C-alpha positions, 0 to 999 in steps of 0.5 A, a space after each residue: 857903830 861898827 864893830 871894832 877890835 877889841 882890847 880886852 882879850 885876857 892875855 896870857 904868857 907866850 907858851 900859853 897863846 902858842 897853846 891856843 893856837 896849836 888847839 884852835 889849829 887842830 880844831 880848825 882840822 878837825 870841823 873841816 874834815 866833819 864839814 865832808 859830812 852834812 848834818 856833823 857839819 861845823 863849819 866856820 861857826 866858831 863863837 866867840 863870847 868874850 868876844 861878843 861881850 865885850 864890843 856889846 859892853 863898849 860899842 851898845 849905847 843904851 841897851 841893858 835888856 838886849 845884851 843881857 837877852 842875847 847873850 842869854 839866849 845865845 850862850 844856852 842854846 850854842 851849849 846845848 849839844 842836842 837843842 830840841 829847837 832853833 833859837 828864835 830871836 825877835 828884835 824890836 824898837 825904834 830905827 837906830 837903837 841898835 838891831 842891826 849892830 847887834 845882828 851884824 856882831 851875832 855873824 862876827 863872832 859866832 861865825 869865822 867868815 862874818 855877814 860873808 860866811 855861806 853860812 850866814 844869810 841876810 833878807 831883804 824885803 827890798 832885794 829878795 822880795 821886793 813885789 808883793 804879787 810873786 808871793 809865792 815864788 818867793 814862798 817857794 824859793 825861800 823854803 828851798 833855800 833854808 832846807 838846802 843851806 840847812 841841809 848842807 851845815 846845820 849850824 847857818 844862821 838867817 837874819 831877817 831884816 825890815 819885816 815891816 816891809 815883808 809881804 804877808 804871807 811870806 813868813 808862815 813858811 817857816 814856821 815848819 822849820 822853828 819849832 820843835 820837831 825833830 826833823 823837818 823835810 829830811 833835814 836836821 835844822 833844830 842847831 839853826 839861828 833866826 833873827 827878826 828885826 823890826 821897828 815894829 813895837 818900838 813907839 810902844 817902847 818908848 811910851 814905856 820909857 818914856 812913863 819910866 823918866 816922867 816917874 823918874 825912874 832909872 832906864 836900867 829898871 825897866 824890864 822884859 814884862 813891861 814892854 814884851 805883852 805890847 810889843 806882841 800885840 802891836 805884832 798881832 795888829 799891825 797887817 803890815 808885818 810879815 809875821 801877819 797871821 804866820 802862827 810864829 807868834 801865835 805858837 809861842 815859836 819865839 825864843 825871846 822878843 829882844 827890845 831896843 830902848 830909844 836913846 837920850 842924848 848921852 848915847 848919841 854922844 856914846 855913838 860918836 865919841 865911838 865913831 872918832 875912834 874907829 877913824 882913829 881920831 881922839 874925842 873932840 868937844 866941838 865934834 860932838 857938841 856939833 852932831 848932837 845939836 844936829 840931830 832930832 830929839 823928840 817929843 817936842 816938850 822934852 826934847 828927849 830921845 833922838 828921832 834917828 837913834 845913832 843910825 846916822 853918825 857915822 855918816 854925818 860925822 864927817 861933815 864936823 871934822 
């Protein structure tokens, strides 16, 4: 589910557009100047909430809770001129439900350079922390990396993928950066954003959605209060999770636990149609049907949820064109 060119921008008059361009250019010049002065640096931080909400509405299937929670938390944080702590979000759910997609959208709509911005830092356990025996070195390096980058620019985004595969104990070095202290290690860090992504809690989320379906409840009626306690317990009970005994969950340093619900057949159909549009192709019923027939659904009796969400839609669709 790649970010698409949006078509819901409310274009004004030509003169109004020229005014917007001039104002943006002036803002960029000012920001560039400010970037030379440490803590005042906003660098390429250019939040576009209209674009983010538009993209989420058009392309993120079946995630009413994630859409609402992420946008609400981001708006409140960014509009606060002096936040008391960094924004810390933890995304949970089954594979292919949109967690990585949403994190990439956040980078795209918060920073001019998107994922390539020097102020967006993406950590993968396989790439950055592959050897559990090197945990002490990783802790030292991670602390230095975060401290150094926040010193360079307080508006930074840190993405931690596959928290289920991080070496236990590594995340404890982040705890001082996530709280409400004024500074840590001499660095102002309160404008930073930390996002953690994991599959932990996915089974618990799936069970709640399944029970709702069996009770003939609309999935949009499911509320965070039904999911959050089970997700938190799944994290705390999992010794393989990066938060294990880190104190991050126990000390309530997460601003929001964001659940991603399992995707049903009509959601996968939505993803296929989106991918066809991305490829510049017209909707084709035979392609959609072939993709659905090649997708595995569970549980065995109900055949309700896609086993890999929309994760493989983009890579498989070429086989059916």
